[in-house]
Each structure stands twice: as structure tokens, then as C-alpha cells.
Biopython code that builds the backbone (N, CA, C, O; Angstrom):
import numpy as np
from Bio.PDB.StructureBuilder import StructureBuilder

atoms = [
    (1, "MET", "N", (67.345, -133.612, -22.147)),
    (1, "MET", "CA", (67.144, -132.946, -23.416)),
    (1, "MET", "C", (65.660, -132.802, -23.714)),
    (1, "MET", "O", (65.228, -131.778, -24.244)),
    (2, "LYS", "N", (64.873, -133.828, -23.375)),
    (2, "LYS", "CA", (63.440, -133.765, -23.608)),
    (2, "LYS", "C", (62.798, -132.687, -22.742)),
    (2, "LYS", "O", (61.820, -132.059, -23.147)),
    (3, "THR", "N", (63.348, -132.476, -21.555)),
    (3, "THR", "CA", (62.812, -131.459, -20.652)),
    (3, "THR", "C", (62.989, -130.069, -21.259)),
    (3, "THR", "O", (62.080, -129.244, -21.180)),
    (4, "ILE", "N", (64.136, -129.803, -21.859)),
    (4, "ILE", "CA", (64.391, -128.505, -22.487)),
    (4, "ILE", "C", (63.432, -128.287, -23.645)),
    (4, "ILE", "O", (62.904, -127.189, -23.820)),
    (5, "ALA", "N", (63.206, -129.328, -24.436)),
    (5, "ALA", "CA", (62.283, -129.224, -25.559)),
    (5, "ALA", "C", (60.866, -128.979, -25.059)),
    (5, "ALA", "O", (60.123, -128.201, -25.658)),
    (6, "LEU", "N", (60.486, -129.634, -23.970)),
    (6, "LEU", "CA", (59.153, -129.445, -23.397)),
    (6, "LEU", "C", (58.983, -128.031, -22.868)),
    (6, "LEU", "O", (57.946, -127.407, -23.095)),
    (7, "VAL", "N", (59.984, -127.518, -22.166)),
    (7, "VAL", "CA", (59.928, -126.144, -21.653)),
    (7, "VAL", "C", (59.837, -125.160, -22.808)),
    (7, "VAL", "O", (59.060, -124.207, -22.748)),
    (8, "GLY", "N", (60.617, -125.377, -23.855)),
    (8, "GLY", "CA", (60.564, -124.514, -25.036)),
    (8, "GLY", "C", (59.192, -124.529, -25.684)),
    (8, "GLY", "O", (58.675, -123.486, -26.086)),
    (9, "ALA", "N", (58.602, -125.715, -25.786)),
    (9, "ALA", "CA", (57.268, -125.829, -26.377)),
    (9, "ALA", "C", (56.227, -125.126, -25.515)),
    (9, "ALA", "O", (55.322, -124.477, -26.039)),
    (10, "LEU", "N", (56.351, -125.250, -24.200)),
    (10, "LEU", "CA", (55.407, -124.568, -23.307)),
    (10, "LEU", "C", (55.534, -123.045, -23.407)),
    (10, "LEU", "O", (54.531, -122.332, -23.421)),
    (11, "LEU", "N", (56.768, -122.555, -23.476)),
    (11, "LEU", "CA", (56.967, -121.109, -23.622)),
    (11, "LEU", "C", (56.412, -120.610, -24.949)),
    (11, "LEU", "O", (55.802, -119.542, -25.008)),
    (12, "LEU", "N", (56.620, -121.372, -26.004)),
    (12, "LEU", "CA", (56.110, -120.988, -27.314)),
    (12, "LEU", "C", (54.588, -120.962, -27.318)),
    (12, "LEU", "O", (53.992, -120.041, -27.876)),
    (13, "SER", "N", (53.952, -121.951, -26.710)),
    (13, "SER", "CA", (52.486, -121.975, -26.673)),
    (13, "SER", "C", (51.947, -120.873, -25.771)),
    (13, "SER", "O", (50.887, -120.314, -26.056)),
    (14, "ALA", "N", (52.646, -120.548, -24.694)),
    (14, "ALA", "CA", (52.207, -119.451, -23.826)),
    (14, "ALA", "C", (52.320, -118.121, -24.558)),
    (14, "ALA", "O", (51.452, -117.261, -24.419)),
    (15, "THR", "N", (53.375, -117.948, -25.330)),
    (15, "THR", "CA", (53.537, -116.726, -26.113)),
    (15, "THR", "C", (52.454, -116.625, -27.174)),
    (15, "THR", "O", (51.900, -115.547, -27.394)),
    (16, "ALA", "N", (52.149, -117.728, -27.830)),
    (16, "ALA", "CA", (51.100, -117.731, -28.847)),
    (16, "ALA", "C", (49.739, -117.437, -28.216)),
    (16, "ALA", "O", (48.926, -116.724, -28.804)),
    (17, "ALA", "N", (49.487, -117.976, -27.033)),
    (17, "ALA", "CA", (48.211, -117.709, -26.355)),
    (17, "ALA", "C", (48.113, -116.243, -25.967)),
    (17, "ALA", "O", (47.038, -115.653, -26.078)),
    (18, "PHE", "N", (49.208, -115.640, -25.515)),
    (18, "PHE", "CA", (49.200, -114.216, -25.172)),
    (18, "PHE", "C", (48.918, -113.379, -26.408)),
    (18, "PHE", "O", (48.198, -112.383, -26.341)),
    (19, "ALA", "N", (49.488, -113.785, -27.540)),
    (19, "ALA", "CA", (49.312, -113.021, -28.771)),
    (19, "ALA", "C", (47.878, -113.053, -29.271)),
    (19, "ALA", "O", (47.481, -112.186, -30.049)),
    (20, "GLN", "N", (47.091, -114.033, -28.842)),
    (20, "GLN", "CA", (45.716, -114.146, -29.295)),
    (20, "GLN", "C", (44.753, -113.273, -28.502)),
    (20, "GLN", "O", (43.625, -113.056, -28.943)),
    (21, "THR", "N", (45.164, -112.774, -27.360)),
    (21, "THR", "CA", (44.259, -111.996, -26.524)),
    (21, "THR", "C", (44.686, -110.533, -26.485)),
    (21, "THR", "O", (45.869, -110.204, -26.565)),
    (22, "ALA", "N", (43.693, -109.677, -26.361)),
    (22, "ALA", "CA", (43.972, -108.245, -26.273)),
    (22, "ALA", "C", (44.358, -107.886, -24.840)),
    (22, "ALA", "O", (43.870, -108.506, -23.895)),
    (23, "PRO", "N", (45.222, -106.898, -24.672)),
    (23, "PRO", "CA", (45.595, -106.443, -23.328)),
    (23, "PRO", "C", (44.380, -105.922, -22.572)),
    (23, "PRO", "O", (43.389, -105.512, -23.177)),
    (24, "LEU", "N", (44.464, -105.942, -21.253)),
    (24, "LEU", "CA", (43.317, -105.589, -20.430)),
    (24, "LEU", "C", (43.253, -104.113, -20.060)),
    (24, "LEU", "O", (42.182, -103.626, -19.697)),
    (25, "ASN", "N", (44.357, -103.394, -20.139)),
    (25, "ASN", "CA", (44.323, -101.981, -19.760)),
    (25, "ASN", "C", (45.188, -101.161, -20.711)),
    (25, "ASN", "O", (45.947, -101.705, -21.514)),
    (26, "PHE", "N", (45.058, -99.851, -20.603)),
    (26, "PHE", "CA", (45.769, -98.961, -21.524)),
    (26, "PHE", "C", (47.275, -99.106, -21.396)),
    (26, "PHE", "O", (47.986, -99.080, -22.400)),
    (27, "GLU", "N", (47.770, -99.258, -20.182)),
    (27, "GLU", "CA", (49.210, -99.375, -19.968)),
    (27, "GLU", "C", (49.799, -100.580, -20.693)),
    (27, "GLU", "O", (50.956, -100.542, -21.113)),
    (28, "GLN", "N", (49.030, -101.634, -20.843)),
    (28, "GLN", "CA", (49.492, -102.796, -21.603)),
    (28, "GLN", "C", (49.249, -102.599, -23.096)),
    (28, "GLN", "O", (50.098, -102.932, -23.923)),
    (29, "ALA", "N", (48.081, -102.053, -23.433)),
    (29, "ALA", "CA", (47.684, -101.916, -24.841)),
    (29, "ALA", "C", (48.604, -100.975, -25.608)),
    (29, "ALA", "O", (48.860, -101.189, -26.793)),
    (30, "VAL", "N", (49.097, -99.948, -24.953)),
    (30, "VAL", "CA", (49.895, -98.940, -25.638)),
    (30, "VAL", "C", (51.234, -99.503, -26.121)),
    (30, "VAL", "O", (51.842, -98.935, -27.028)),
    (31, "TYR", "N", (51.693, -100.581, -25.548)),
    (31, "TYR", "CA", (52.986, -101.162, -25.914)),
    (31, "TYR", "C", (52.878, -102.368, -26.845)),
    (31, "TYR", "O", (53.842, -103.119, -26.992)),
    (32, "VAL", "N", (51.736, -102.563, -27.466)),
    (32, "VAL", "CA", (51.572, -103.653, -28.431)),
    (32, "VAL", "C", (52.067, -103.153, -29.786)),
    (32, "VAL", "O", (51.609, -102.123, -30.280)),
    (33, "SER", "N", (52.989, -103.876, -30.373)),
    (33, "SER", "CA", (53.515, -103.474, -31.683)),
    (33, "SER", "C", (52.543, -103.909, -32.781)),
    (33, "SER", "O", (51.655, -104.732, -32.557)),
    (34, "CYS", "N", (52.731, -103.350, -33.945)),
    (34, "CYS", "CA", (51.909, -103.745, -35.094)),
    (34, "CYS", "C", (52.080, -105.236, -35.386)),
    (34, "CYS", "O", (51.118, -105.924, -35.728)),
    (35, "ARG", "N", (53.305, -105.724, -35.249)),
    (35, "ARG", "CA", (53.570, -107.140, -35.500)),
    (35, "ARG", "C", (52.820, -108.022, -34.498)),
    (35, "ARG", "O", (52.248, -109.044, -34.877)),
    (36, "GLU", "N", (52.822, -107.629, -33.231)),
    (36, "GLU", "CA", (52.094, -108.387, -32.208)),
    (36, "GLU", "C", (50.590, -108.323, -32.446)),
    (36, "GLU", "O", (49.888, -109.314, -32.248)),
    (37, "ALA", "N", (50.098, -107.173, -32.866)),
    (37, "ALA", "CA", (48.670, -107.036, -33.149)),
    (37, "ALA", "C", (48.273, -107.930, -34.321)),
    (37, "ALA", "O", (47.204, -108.539, -34.305)),
    (38, "GLN", "N", (49.121, -108.008, -35.321)),
    (38, "GLN", "CA", (48.827, -108.851, -36.473)),
    (38, "GLN", "C", (48.751, -110.324, -36.082)),
    (38, "GLN", "O", (48.032, -111.096, -36.716)),
    (39, "ALA", "N", (49.482, -110.718, -35.051)),
    (39, "ALA", "CA", (49.464, -112.112, -34.598)),
    (39, "ALA", "C", (48.198, -112.453, -33.815)),
    (39, "ALA", "O", (47.912, -113.629, -33.590)),
    (40, "MET", "N", (47.437, -111.440, -33.397)),
    (40, "MET", "CA", (46.199, -111.677, -32.644)),
    (40, "MET", "C", (45.106, -112.179, -33.584)),
    (40, "MET", "O", (45.188, -112.015, -34.801)),
    (41, "ASN", "N", (44.078, -112.794, -32.991)),
    (41, "ASN", "CA", (42.937, -113.161, -33.818)),
    (41, "ASN", "C", (42.212, -111.874, -34.228)),
    (41, "ASN", "O", (42.417, -110.820, -33.627)),
    (42, "VAL", "N", (41.378, -111.971, -35.239)),
    (42, "VAL", "CA", (40.769, -110.794, -35.855)),
    (42, "VAL", "C", (39.970, -109.963, -34.863)),
    (42, "VAL", "O", (40.108, -108.740, -34.833)),
    (43, "GLU", "N", (39.149, -110.593, -34.061)),
    (43, "GLU", "CA", (38.296, -109.850, -33.122)),
    (43, "GLU", "C", (39.126, -109.136, -32.051)),
    (43, "GLU", "O", (38.825, -107.996, -31.696)),
    (44, "ALA", "N", (40.146, -109.781, -31.545)),
    (44, "ALA", "CA", (41.003, -109.155, -30.537)),
    (44, "ALA", "C", (41.746, -107.969, -31.137)),
    (44, "ALA", "O", (41.885, -106.928, -30.494)),
    (45, "ARG", "N", (42.219, -108.126, -32.363)),
    (45, "ARG", "CA", (42.945, -107.044, -33.037)),
    (45, "ARG", "C", (42.026, -105.856, -33.290)),
    (45, "ARG", "O", (42.421, -104.711, -33.069)),
    (46, "LYS", "N", (40.810, -106.115, -33.748)),
    (46, "LYS", "CA", (39.853, -105.035, -34.006)),
    (46, "LYS", "C", (39.485, -104.308, -32.722)),
    (46, "LYS", "O", (39.450, -103.078, -32.689)),
    (47, "SER", "N", (39.212, -105.058, -31.675)),
    (47, "SER", "CA", (38.820, -104.408, -30.419)),
    (47, "SER", "C", (39.970, -103.593, -29.842)),
    (47, "SER", "O", (39.738, -102.527, -29.271)),
    (48, "LEU", "N", (41.200, -104.068, -29.977)),
    (48, "LEU", "CA", (42.364, -103.318, -29.519)),
    (48, "LEU", "C", (42.526, -102.033, -30.320)),
    (48, "LEU", "O", (42.752, -100.969, -29.745)),
    (49, "ALA", "N", (42.412, -102.122, -31.630)),
    (49, "ALA", "CA", (42.576, -100.944, -32.486)),
    (49, "ALA", "C", (41.487, -99.909, -32.206)),
    (49, "ALA", "O", (41.782, -98.715, -32.147)),
    (50, "VAL", "N", (40.258, -100.332, -32.035)),
    (50, "VAL", "CA", (39.163, -99.397, -31.735)),
    (50, "VAL", "C", (39.385, -98.757, -30.375)),
    (50, "VAL", "O", (39.185, -97.552, -30.219)),
    (51, "TYR", "N", (39.792, -99.538, -29.399)),
    (51, "TYR", "CA", (40.065, -99.012, -28.058)),
    (51, "TYR", "C", (41.145, -97.932, -28.103)),
    (51, "TYR", "O", (40.984, -96.863, -27.512)),
    (52, "LEU", "N", (42.237, -98.211, -28.800)),
    (52, "LEU", "CA", (43.330, -97.244, -28.897)),
    (52, "LEU", "C", (42.916, -96.020, -29.708)),
    (52, "LEU", "O", (43.287, -94.896, -29.368)),
    (53, "ALA", "N", (42.153, -96.229, -30.772)),
    (53, "ALA", "CA", (41.701, -95.105, -31.601)),
    (53, "ALA", "C", (40.743, -94.200, -30.828)),
    (53, "ALA", "O", (40.818, -92.977, -30.947)),
    (54, "GLU", "N", (39.855, -94.782, -30.048)),
    (54, "GLU", "CA", (38.934, -93.972, -29.252)),
    (54, "GLU", "C", (39.692, -93.168, -28.203)),
    (54, "GLU", "O", (39.355, -92.013, -27.942)),
    (55, "HIS", "N", (40.700, -93.764, -27.611)),
    (55, "HIS", "CA", (41.511, -93.048, -26.624)),
    (55, "HIS", "C", (42.225, -91.868, -27.283)),
    (55, "HIS", "O", (42.206, -90.759, -26.750)),
    (56, "SER", "N", (42.845, -92.094, -28.418)),
    (56, "SER", "CA", (43.551, -91.042, -29.126)),
    (56, "SER", "C", (42.592, -89.946, -29.585)),
    (56, "SER", "O", (42.905, -88.761, -29.473)),
    (57, "ALA", "N", (41.443, -90.330, -30.095)),
    (57, "ALA", "CA", (40.463, -89.345, -30.571)),
    (57, "ALA", "C", (39.966, -88.468, -29.423)),
    (57, "ALA", "O", (39.815, -87.257, -29.587)),
    (58, "ARG", "N", (39.713, -89.067, -28.272)),
    (58, "ARG", "CA", (39.295, -88.275, -27.103)),
    (58, "ARG", "C", (40.385, -87.285, -26.722)),
    (58, "ARG", "O", (40.096, -86.117, -26.463)),
    (59, "TYR", "N", (41.620, -87.732, -26.685)),
    (59, "TYR", "CA", (42.733, -86.868, -26.323)),
    (59, "TYR", "C", (42.890, -85.725, -27.336)),
    (59, "TYR", "O", (43.186, -84.594, -26.952)),
    (60, "ARG", "N", (42.698, -86.012, -28.595)),
    (60, "ARG", "CA", (42.863, -85.012, -29.661)),
    (60, "ARG", "C", (41.626, -84.145, -29.851)),
    (60, "ARG", "O", (41.658, -83.186, -30.623)),
    (61, "GLY", "N", (40.523, -84.471, -29.150)),
    (61, "GLY", "CA", (39.313, -83.651, -29.232)),
    (61, "GLY", "C", (38.499, -83.846, -30.489)),
    (61, "GLY", "O", (37.820, -82.925, -30.943)),
    (62, "VAL", "N", (38.561, -85.048, -31.062)),
    (62, "VAL", "CA", (37.800, -85.343, -32.272)),
    (62, "VAL", "C", (36.970, -86.603, -32.055)),
    (62, "VAL", "O", (37.124, -87.314, -31.061)),
    (63, "VAL", "N", (36.093, -86.853, -33.007)),
    (63, "VAL", "CA", (35.255, -88.054, -32.986)),
    (63, "VAL", "C", (35.682, -88.949, -34.134)),
    (63, "VAL", "O", (35.954, -88.469, -35.234)),
    (64, "LEU", "N", (35.742, -90.238, -33.884)),
    (64, "LEU", "CA", (36.079, -91.182, -34.949)),
    (64, "LEU", "C", (34.917, -91.277, -35.920)),
    (64, "LEU", "O", (33.782, -91.508, -35.504)),
    (65, "PRO", "N", (35.180, -91.103, -37.202)),
    (65, "PRO", "CA", (34.094, -91.134, -38.183)),
    (65, "PRO", "C", (33.748, -92.560, -38.604)),
    (65, "PRO", "O", (34.561, -93.477, -38.489)),
    (66, "ASP", "N", (32.535, -92.717, -39.089)),
    (66, "ASP", "CA", (32.118, -93.970, -39.712)),
    (66, "ASP", "C", (32.207, -93.796, -41.219)),
    (66, "ASP", "O", (32.483, -92.702, -41.712)),
    (67, "GLY", "N", (31.981, -94.846, -41.922)),
    (67, "GLY", "CA", (31.897, -94.744, -43.371)),
    (67, "GLY", "C", (33.236, -94.586, -44.052)),
    (67, "GLY", "O", (34.246, -95.152, -43.635)),
    (68, "GLU", "N", (33.215, -93.789, -45.126)),
    (68, "GLU", "CA", (34.389, -93.652, -45.986)),
    (68, "GLU", "C", (35.577, -93.018, -45.267)),
    (68, "GLU", "O", (36.716, -93.443, -45.463)),
    (69, "HIS", "N", (35.325, -92.012, -44.442)),
    (69, "HIS", "CA", (36.439, -91.357, -43.758)),
    (69, "HIS", "C", (37.053, -92.277, -42.697)),
    (69, "HIS", "O", (38.266, -92.255, -42.487)),
    (70, "GLY", "N", (36.230, -93.075, -42.035)),
    (70, "GLY", "CA", (36.750, -94.064, -41.093)),
    (70, "GLY", "C", (37.596, -95.116, -41.792)),
    (70, "GLY", "O", (38.615, -95.565, -41.267)),
    (71, "ALA", "N", (37.156, -95.500, -42.985)),
    (71, "ALA", "CA", (37.921, -96.470, -43.769)),
    (71, "ALA", "C", (39.264, -95.866, -44.199)),
    (71, "ALA", "O", (40.275, -96.565, -44.266)),
    (72, "HIS", "N", (39.261, -94.557, -44.491)),
    (72, "HIS", "CA", (40.504, -93.874, -44.860)),
    (72, "HIS", "C", (41.494, -93.901, -43.693)),
    (72, "HIS", "O", (42.682, -94.153, -43.892)),
    (73, "LEU", "N", (41.007, -93.641, -42.481)),
    (73, "LEU", "CA", (41.870, -93.718, -41.296)),
    (73, "LEU", "C", (42.439, -95.125, -41.131)),
    (73, "LEU", "O", (43.621, -95.298, -40.832)),
    (74, "ALA", "N", (41.581, -96.127, -41.330)),
    (74, "ALA", "CA", (42.029, -97.516, -41.202)),
    (74, "ALA", "C", (43.124, -97.836, -42.223)),
    (74, "ALA", "O", (44.071, -98.561, -41.917)),
    (75, "LEU", "N", (42.993, -97.298, -43.427)),
    (75, "LEU", "CA", (44.024, -97.524, -44.444)),
    (75, "LEU", "C", (45.335, -96.852, -44.067)),
    (75, "LEU", "O", (46.409, -97.396, -44.324)),
    (76, "LEU", "N", (45.255, -95.671, -43.459)),
    (76, "LEU", "CA", (46.473, -95.013, -42.989)),
    (76, "LEU", "C", (47.178, -95.856, -41.930)),
    (76, "LEU", "O", (48.400, -95.996, -41.945)),
    (77, "VAL", "N", (46.399, -96.410, -41.019)),
    (77, "VAL", "CA", (46.972, -97.257, -39.964)),
    (77, "VAL", "C", (47.575, -98.516, -40.578)),
    (77, "VAL", "O", (48.683, -98.920, -40.225)),
    (78, "ARG", "N", (46.852, -99.120, -41.479)),
    (78, "ARG", "CA", (47.352, -100.332, -42.136)),
    (78, "ARG", "C", (48.661, -100.055, -42.868)),
    (78, "ARG", "O", (49.604, -100.840, -42.777)),
    (79, "GLY", "N", (48.718, -98.940, -43.595)),
    (79, "GLY", "CA", (49.940, -98.570, -44.304)),
    (79, "GLY", "C", (51.088, -98.291, -43.354)),
    (79, "GLY", "O", (52.222, -98.694, -43.611)),
    (80, "GLY", "N", (50.798, -97.600, -42.251)),
    (80, "GLY", "CA", (51.834, -97.316, -41.258)),
    (80, "GLY", "C", (52.396, -98.583, -40.645)),
    (80, "GLY", "O", (53.603, -98.700, -40.431)),
    (81, "CYS", "N", (51.520, -99.525, -40.365)),
    (81, "CYS", "CA", (51.980, -100.792, -39.789)),
    (81, "CYS", "C", (52.729, -101.638, -40.813)),
    (81, "CYS", "O", (53.627, -102.401, -40.456)),
    (82, "THR", "N", (52.365, -101.504, -42.071)),
    (82, "THR", "CA", (53.086, -102.229, -43.115)),
    (82, "THR", "C", (54.503, -101.691, -43.251)),
    (82, "THR", "O", (55.454, -102.456, -43.410)),
    (83, "LEU", "N", (54.639, -100.361, -43.187)),
    (83, "LEU", "CA", (55.960, -99.743, -43.316)),
    (83, "LEU", "C", (56.838, -99.945, -42.090)),
    (83, "LEU", "O", (58.058, -100.066, -42.202)),
    (84, "ALA", "N", (56.201, -99.981, -40.907)),
    (84, "ALA", "CA", (56.964, -100.105, -39.657)),
    (84, "ALA", "C", (56.300, -101.135, -38.742)),
    (84, "ALA", "O", (55.632, -100.758, -37.779)),
    (85, "PRO", "N", (56.472, -102.426, -39.026)),
    (85, "PRO", "CA", (55.792, -103.451, -38.234)),
    (85, "PRO", "C", (56.228, -103.504, -36.769)),
    (85, "PRO", "O", (55.500, -104.043, -35.935)),
    (86, "ASP", "N", (57.389, -102.960, -36.445)),
    (86, "ASP", "CA", (57.835, -102.961, -35.057)),
    (86, "ASP", "C", (57.389, -101.716, -34.296)),
    (86, "ASP", "O", (57.663, -101.587, -33.103)),
    (87, "ALA", "N", (56.707, -100.804, -34.975)),
    (87, "ALA", "CA", (56.186, -99.604, -34.307)),
    (87, "ALA", "C", (55.020, -99.994, -33.406)),
    (87, "ALA", "O", (54.329, -100.984, -33.649)),
    (88, "TYR", "N", (54.820, -99.200, -32.367)),
    (88, "TYR", "CA", (53.666, -99.444, -31.502)),
    (88, "TYR", "C", (52.396, -99.087, -32.246)),
    (88, "TYR", "O", (52.323, -98.044, -32.895)),
    (89, "LEU", "N", (51.395, -99.948, -32.156)),
    (89, "LEU", "CA", (50.121, -99.734, -32.835)),
    (89, "LEU", "C", (49.504, -98.405, -32.418)),
    (89, "LEU", "O", (48.953, -97.693, -33.258)),
    (90, "PHE", "N", (49.586, -98.058, -31.134)),
    (90, "PHE", "CA", (49.010, -96.804, -30.670)),
    (90, "PHE", "C", (49.671, -95.606, -31.356)),
    (90, "PHE", "O", (48.985, -94.650, -31.716)),
    (91, "THR", "N", (50.966, -95.645, -31.539)),
    (91, "THR", "CA", (51.670, -94.551, -32.193)),
    (91, "THR", "C", (51.190, -94.385, -33.624)),
    (91, "THR", "O", (50.966, -93.263, -34.078)),
    (92, "VAL", "N", (51.033, -95.483, -34.332)),
    (92, "VAL", "CA", (50.575, -95.433, -35.715)),
    (92, "VAL", "C", (49.153, -94.877, -35.774)),
    (92, "VAL", "O", (48.851, -94.035, -36.619)),
    (93, "ILE", "N", (48.281, -95.344, -34.882)),
    (93, "ILE", "CA", (46.897, -94.867, -34.852)),
    (93, "ILE", "C", (46.853, -93.384, -34.513)),
    (93, "ILE", "O", (46.146, -92.619, -35.169)),
    (94, "ASP", "N", (47.596, -92.975, -33.504)),
    (94, "ASP", "CA", (47.592, -91.574, -33.083)),
    (94, "ASP", "C", (48.105, -90.665, -34.193)),
    (94, "ASP", "O", (47.544, -89.593, -34.422)),
    (95, "ARG", "N", (49.144, -91.072, -34.873)),
    (95, "ARG", "CA", (49.681, -90.254, -35.971)),
    (95, "ARG", "C", (48.695, -90.152, -37.123)),
    (95, "ARG", "O", (48.607, -89.107, -37.767)),
    (96, "ALA", "N", (47.953, -91.218, -37.393)),
    (96, "ALA", "CA", (46.924, -91.168, -38.436)),
    (96, "ALA", "C", (45.827, -90.182, -38.053)),
    (96, "ALA", "O", (45.341, -89.432, -38.899)),
    (97, "ILE", "N", (45.440, -90.183, -36.785)),
    (97, "ILE", "CA", (44.405, -89.254, -36.321)),
    (97, "ILE", "C", (44.918, -87.818, -36.369)),
    (97, "ILE", "O", (44.180, -86.914, -36.761)),
    (98, "VAL", "N", (46.152, -87.600, -35.982)),
    (98, "VAL", "CA", (46.733, -86.248, -36.051)),
    (98, "VAL", "C", (46.796, -85.778, -37.506)),
    (98, "VAL", "O", (46.511, -84.616, -37.793)),
    (99, "ALA", "N", (47.166, -86.668, -38.419)),
    (99, "ALA", "CA", (47.263, -86.303, -39.833)),
    (99, "ALA", "C", (45.905, -85.899, -40.403)),
    (99, "ALA", "O", (45.836, -85.039, -41.282)),
    (100, "GLU", "N", (44.831, -86.505, -39.915)),
    (100, "GLU", "CA", (43.490, -86.225, -40.409)),
    (100, "GLU", "C", (42.660, -85.357, -39.487)),
    (100, "GLU", "O", (41.467, -85.164, -39.723)),
    (101, "LYS", "N", (43.273, -84.832, -38.442)),
    (101, "LYS", "CA", (42.549, -84.103, -37.401)),
    (101, "LYS", "C", (41.675, -82.966, -37.937)),
    (101, "LYS", "O", (40.551, -82.779, -37.472)),
    (102, "ASP", "N", (42.180, -82.210, -38.906)),
    (102, "ASP", "CA", (41.422, -81.081, -39.450)),
    (102, "ASP", "C", (40.169, -81.526, -40.214)),
    (102, "ASP", "O", (39.230, -80.747, -40.375)),
    (103, "LYS", "N", (40.157, -82.758, -40.674)),
    (103, "LYS", "CA", (39.020, -83.282, -41.429)),
    (103, "LYS", "C", (38.029, -84.043, -40.565)),
    (103, "LYS", "O", (36.959, -84.418, -41.046)),
    (104, "LEU", "N", (38.361, -84.282, -39.289)),
    (104, "LEU", "CA", (37.508, -85.062, -38.400)),
    (104, "LEU", "C", (36.556, -84.148, -37.642)),
    (104, "LEU", "O", (36.900, -83.005, -37.342)),
    (105, "PRO", "N", (35.348, -84.648, -37.327)),
    (105, "PRO", "CA", (34.403, -83.836, -36.537)),
    (105, "PRO", "C", (34.930, -83.622, -35.121)),
    (105, "PRO", "O", (35.497, -84.530, -34.513)),
    (106, "LYS", "N", (34.737, -82.420, -34.609)),
    (106, "LYS", "CA", (35.188, -82.081, -33.253)),
    (106, "LYS", "C", (34.229, -82.659, -32.234)),
    (106, "LYS", "O", (33.057, -82.896, -32.527)),
    (107, "ARG", "N", (34.740, -82.882, -31.035)),
    (107, "ARG", "CA", (33.909, -83.362, -29.916)),
    (107, "ARG", "C", (33.000, -82.284, -29.431)),
    (107, "ARG", "O", (32.228, -82.501, -28.497)),
]
sb = StructureBuilder()
sb.init_structure("model")
sb.init_model(0)
sb.init_chain("A")
sb.init_seg("    ")
for serial, (resi, resn, name, xyz) in enumerate(atoms, 1):
    if name == "N":
        sb.init_residue(resn, " ", resi, " ")
    sb.init_atom(name, np.array(xyz, "f"), 0.0, 1.0, " ", f" {name:<3s}", serial, name[0])
structure = sb.get_structure()
């Protein structure tokens, strides 16, 4: 019985350790849900979100803005993740960029 509890504890700690680190490539990053991203530490979550946003912006032919408009995009992503925590973070980010595409500077 103690062995099962130990294995369970090891799996739980391994899952928690995975949740603290950002994925290493796009194929992994694209499948991170909003809930999983929220479980990451702040720096890992920020770097993942910026990485995904830059990828989406390049694909959509726009540049990510700084300042107030960048903060507006971040609020859209935050709201999307609040409404659908099981959605993929990349999907939420991409939809926010598409929604604001006409207002973003072109590449």
C-alpha cells in the first residue's frame, strides 16, 4: 500500500514539475491549455504566451504592439482563458489577434 502511495506522490510531483516549465518547441506549446498555462510559474507562462503570440502574429502578417494596444490584446486573451480554461492557449491568442488584426500594424 505504501508503494502505491509513493508512486502516486512521484507522479503528482512529476506532473507539477512539468507544469512549471514551458514547452521546448511549437508542437508541444500549441497543445498547452489555458488551465495548464495558469499552473506554470509566471515567467514560464509569460514566455510561452509571447512565443505563441509572436508565431500567430507572423502568420497573420501583423506586428505585436506595445503599450495600450498590447495590453488590450492581453486582456482579450485573459478573458478568453477565463471563459474557456480548457481551450488551448494558442487558439485563444490567435483568435484575439484575428479579432484585432485590422487595428494592428502590418509587417
